[in-house]
Phi, psi and omega in degrees: 000157182288142176208173176296334180299322179298313179293324178298318179295321178298315179297313181299318179297316181298315182291317179296320177296319180296316179299316178298317182294321178297317177299315182299317181291325177295319177294317182295330180274004181056046179265014184264105172261322171229175178277002185304314185294313181294320180290344183281345179287119179226143174249135180277174178283157180278127180249137177245117181230113178049048177081000178254142179253146179216133174213138186238151168251126175246152181203166176298143183299332183283352175297316179294324179295323180295339184269000181289150179286326179210161181216141180243121178273123176284318176241167178285153178296154179298143181298323179301319179295320179294321178295319177300317179298313181298319178296317183294319180283325181103137181298327182294345180283347182260141186294319180211166177257124181304136180095354179237142178288162183302133180092341179266146180231153175293165184296335181219161178294327179299319178294319179295317179300314181298315182293316180294316180298318179295319179296319177296318179300315181290328177297317178294331177290319181284323182239080189288334183275125177255113179241144178202172179290153180288134184261340175068036182279321188253293189300314182297319180293318180297315180298314179296318181296317179296319178296317178295318180298316178299315181297314180294321178294321178297317178296321177296320178295318178295320179299319178296316181297317179297315178299318182296313179297316179300313180294323179293315180293323178293327179292334180281341183288000000 
């Protein structure tokens, strides 16, 4: 027979699937510099209040920022952040170190990190608009999940109506 538990299970499945899909898309878009973003996805417990169900997905705020089509920097990013990025990616990932001719390297990795980070910072100052293709990590998943959730809830309601009519007709016999 139909119960709130059936709808609760439909909601829980939809939210868990959405959380999994957001993580998968973030990995597929190579947005992982650290595990922080993926680890930030959390699903809350399902609450039932006066016949209403609620379940939430929480995540770090910058997950939504990563999904933007473009970004405009008013100021340049902090140099410390740029140095952290260069260290995380690795000096070897960059073709050359600014101020050195091709094939020449600075005496230490710290000097190379500083020069590369400064060059990146100045590039963002000269070209402030960052545009890229849409990755569909957040909005697309939410839209798909809501449509699936509506459809599944509708099917549960139809299943309940059929069961109710069937039981009513059997009771008249």
